[in-house]
C-alpha positions in Angstrom: -25.7 17.4 14.4 -23.3 14.3 14.5 -20.1 15.0 16.4 -16.7 13.6 15.6 -15.4 10.8 17.8 -11.7 10.7 16.6 -9.3 11.7 13.9 -7.8 9.1 11.6 -4.5 9.9 9.9 -2.6 8.0 7.2 0.9 9.6 7.2 3.0 8.5 4.3 6.5 9.3 3.2 5.4 12.1 0.8 1.7 12.6 1.6 -0.8 13.0 4.4 -4.5 12.0 4.5 -6.6 12.9 7.5 -10.3 12.1 8.3 -12.7 13.4 10.9 -14.8 10.4 11.9 -17.9 9.9 14.1 -18.8 6.9 16.3 -20.6 5.1 13.4 -17.5 5.4 11.2 -18.8 8.0 8.9 -16.4 10.6 7.5 -17.4 14.2 8.6 -14.5 15.9 7.0 -11.1 15.2 5.4 -7.8 16.9 4.5 -5.1 15.9 2.1 -1.6 17.4 1.5 1.9 16.7 0.4 3.2 17.1 3.9 4.4 13.6 4.3 7.1 12.4 6.7 9.9 14.0 4.6 8.3 17.4 4.9 6.9 17.1 8.5 10.3 15.9 9.8 11.6 19.3 8.9 8.7 21.6 9.8 7.4 19.6 12.8 4.8 16.9 13.0 2.7 18.6 15.7 2.3 21.9 13.8 1.4 20.1 10.6 -1.2 18.0 12.3 -2.6 20.9 14.2 -3.0 23.1 11.1 -5.2 20.4 9.5 -7.2 19.9 12.7 -7.8 23.6 12.9 -8.9 23.7 9.3 -11.5 21.0 10.1 -12.6 22.7 13.4 -11.6 19.7 15.4 -12.2 19.9 19.2 -9.1 20.4 21.3 -9.7 17.1 23.1 -10.5 14.9 20.1 -8.1 11.9 20.0 -6.0 11.0 17.0 -4.9 7.6 15.6 -2.1 7.5 13.1 -0.6 4.9 10.8 2.3 5.0 8.4 5.7 6.7 8.4 5.0 9.0 11.3 5.9 6.0 13.4 9.2 5.3 11.5 12.6 5.9 13.1 12.8 9.1 11.2 9.2 10.0 12.0 7.4 11.7 14.9 7.7 9.0 17.5 9.1 5.6 16.7 6.4 2.9 16.9 8.5 -0.2 16.4 7.5 -3.4 14.8 5.5 -6.5 15.8 7.3 -9.7 14.7 5.7 -12.3 12.5 3.7 -14.4 13.1 1.6 -11.3 14.2 -2.1 -11.3 14.8 -3.8 -8.2 13.5 -5.1 -7.5 17.1 -1.4 -7.1 18.2 -1.3 -3.8 16.1 -4.0 -2.3 18.3 -2.4 -3.5 21.6 1.0 -1.9 20.7 -0.1 1.6 19.7 2.4 4.2 20.9 1.4 7.3 22.8 2.9 10.6 21.5 4.0 12.4 24.6 3.8 16.1 25.4 0.6 16.7 23.6 -2.6 18.2 24.9 -4.7 15.6 23.1 -4.4 11.8 23.1 -2.4 10.8 20.0 -1.5 7.2 19.2 0.7 5.8 16.4 0.2 2.2 15.2 3.3 0.0 14.9 4.4 -1.8 11.7 5.2 -5.5 11.2 8.7 -7.1 10.8 9.7 -10.4 9.4 12.9 -11.2 11.3 14.0 -14.0 9.0 17.7 -13.8 8.1 16.9 -15.5 4.7 13.9 -13.2 3.9 14.0 -10.1 6.1 11.1 -7.7 5.5 9.2 -4.8 7.0 5.9 -3.0 6.5 4.5 0.2 7.9 1.0 1.4 7.0 0.1 -1.7 5.1 -0.8 -3.6 8.3 -3.6 -1.1 8.8 -4.9 -1.8 5.3 -4.9 -5.5 6.2 -6.8 -4.8 9.3 -9.4 -2.8 7.4 -9.7 -5.3 4.5 -9.8 -8.5 6.5 -11.0 -7.5 10.0 -10.0 -9.0 13.3 -12.2 -12.1 13.0 -10.9 -13.2 9.6 -11.1 -17.0 9.2 -9.1 -19.3 6.9 -6.3 -18.3 4.6 -5.9 -15.1 2.7 -3.3 -14.1 0.1 -3.2 -10.3 -0.1 -1.6 -8.2 -2.8 -1.1 -4.5 -2.1 0.4 -2.8 -5.2 2.5 0.4 -4.9 6.0 1.8 -5.2 6.9 -1.1 -2.9 4.2 -3.8 -3.4 3.4 -6.2 -0.6 2.3 -9.8 -0.9 1.0 -11.2 2.5 -0.1 -14.6 3.7 -2.7 -14.3 6.5 -4.2 -17.2 8.3 -7.1 -16.7 10.8 -6.1 -13.1 11.3 -2.4 -13.8 11.7 0.2 -12.4 9.3 2.4 -15.4 8.8 4.8 -14.2 6.0 5.1 -11.4 3.6 7.3 -10.1 0.8 8.0 -6.7 -0.6 8.6 -6.1 -4.3 10.1 -2.8 -5.7 7.9 -3.0 -8.7 6.8 0.6 -8.8 10.2 2.0 -8.1 11.8 -0.3 -10.7 9.2 0.8 -13.3 10.1 4.5 -12.7 13.8 3.8 -12.9 13.6 1.7 -16.1 11.2 4.0 -17.9 13.1 7.2 -16.9 16.8 6.3 -16.5 17.6 3.5 -19.1 17.7 3.3 -22.8 14.0 2.3 -22.7 13.2 5.9 -21.8 13.3 6.7 -25.5 10.6 4.1 -26.2 8.0 5.6 -23.9 8.3 9.3 -24.9 4.9 10.7 -25.5 3.0 7.8 -23.9 0.9 10.3 -21.8 -2.2 8.6 -20.4 -2.9 6.3 -23.3 -3.3 2.6 -22.4 -2.6 -0.6 -24.3 -4.2 -3.4 -22.4 -3.2 -6.0 -25.0 0.5 -5.1 -24.7 0.2 -5.2 -20.9 -1.5 -8.6 -20.8 0.9 -10.1 -23.3 3.9 -8.9 -21.2 2.4 -10.3 -18.0 2.0 -13.7 -19.6 5.5 -13.6 -21.1 7.1 -12.7 -17.7 5.1 -15.5 -15.9 6.2 -18.0 -18.5 9.9 -17.1 -18.5 10.9 -15.0 -15.4 14.5 -15.9 -15.9 14.5 -13.9 -19.2 13.3 -10.7 -17.4 16.3 -8.5 -18.6 15.9 -9.8 -22.1 12.1 -9.2 -22.1 12.7 -5.6 -21.2 15.3 -5.1 -23.9 12.8 -6.5 -26.4 10.7 -3.4 -25.8 13.4 -1.4 -27.6 14.2 -3.9 -30.3 10.5 -4.5 -31.1 9.9 -0.8 -31.5 13.0 -0.3 -33.7 12.3 -3.2 -36.0 8.5 -3.4 -36.1 7.3 0.0 -34.9 4.7 0.4 -32.2 3.4 3.2 -29.9 4.9 4.7 -26.8 1.9 3.5 -24.9 2.5 -0.1 -26.0 6.2 0.2 -24.9 5.2 1.6 -21.5 2.6 -1.1 -20.9 5.0 -3.8 -21.9 7.6 -2.5 -19.3 4.8 -2.4 -16.7 3.4 -5.8 -17.6 6.8 -7.4 -17.5 7.6 -6.1 -14.0 4.1 -6.8 -12.7 4.3 -10.3 -14.2 7.6 -10.9 -12.4 6.1 -9.8 -9.2 3.1 -12.1 -9.6 5.3 -15.1 -10.5 6.8 -14.8 -7.1 3.8 -13.6 -5.1 1.6 -16.5 -6.3 4.1 -19.2 -5.6 2.6 -20.3 -2.2 -1.0 -19.8 -3.2 -3.2 -22.9 -3.2 -5.5 -23.2 -6.2 -8.7 -22.6 -4.2 -7.5 -19.4 -2.5 -8.5 -16.2 -4.1 -6.3 -13.1 -4.0 -7.5 -10.1 -2.0 -6.3 -7.0 -4.0 -6.1 -3.8 -2.0 -5.6 -1.0 -4.4 -7.2 1.9 -6.2 -7.0 3.9 -9.4 -4.6 2.8 -12.2 -2.9 0.2 -10.0 -6.1 -1.5 -9.2 -7.0 -1.7 -12.9 -3.6 -3.0 -13.9 -3.3 -5.7 -11.2 -6.9 -6.7 -11.7 -6.2 -7.1 -15.4 -3.0 -9.1 -14.7 -4.7 -11.5 -12.3 -7.6 -12.0 -14.6 -5.2 -12.7 -17.4 -3.9 -15.6 -15.3 -7.4 -16.7 -14.4 -6.8 -16.0 -10.7 -9.9 -15.4 -8.6 -9.8 -12.2 -6.7 -11.6 -9.8 -4.4 -11.0 -6.1 -4.8 -10.9 -3.7 -1.8 -10.3 0.0 -2.3 -7.0 1.0 -0.6 -8.2 4.2 0.9 -11.3 2.6 2.3 -9.2 -0.2 3.8 -6.8 2.1 5.6 -9.7 4.2 6.9 -11.5 1.1 8.2 -8.3 -0.2 9.8 -7.9 3.1 11.6 -11.5 2.9 12.7 -10.9 -0.6 14.1 -7.9 0.8 16.0 -9.8 3.8 17.4 -12.7 1.5 18.6 -10.2 -0.8 20.4 -8.1 1.9 21.9 -10.8 4.2 23.1 -13.6 1.5 23.4 -15.9 3.7 21.3 
């Protein structure tokens, strides 16, 4: 029977994903919960982790590698930031040991852009980059990682040169829930309207300065010409995604494809948006990317 070599953990703000992995990188078991940093900071990170390890029957001496918010200032142990330009191998070299534990537990650092004109930070996404691109990445890569706070990253020969964060997901939630546009999306449920989304992306790309006006048109269009709640929701989404793409694609050279690290609905929407703009892209599943990144880290840390 194959035995586990290490445990990989992606510890987010509101959720936790944990995998038991063997030396070949195969997943032997997994756990998921809503015990993210916000919960674990109150109940204790060590007990939360141990409860999941016990549920999987993990050996007492099995090492653990963690990425994400467990390394934030409000997390378990602060694993600071590596400053840009940062080679992806620097992430592995700067893993922080969690003291006072019977097993070897390491937390990976984030990356900081200490530019007074464009300050930015990422924590967790650096591990996705590592998993999607690998340590030996050659040439230039433009990477898009959608989410509540989307990241656009420029990587050259394995070095993160610059990146930018966009509050697209959070803005969508706020606009759709807390503004007058909330009335337009009532009853949208899970219905999709790809035509409305694509049209909104194109409009936002063409006239980003009219963003606030484009959003209000969602209400006026529905009042004057009718339309479904799904169309309204996808127009809001497409407008915000289009604004993000207008900025994220600025420094992309025509021959450079976009690496999209995403899954589920976000992958579908961003893929549709990029295809609408005829941007060549490569899709990488977000969960697979973070798991591969954690595996790269484990192999480097414990030379497995």
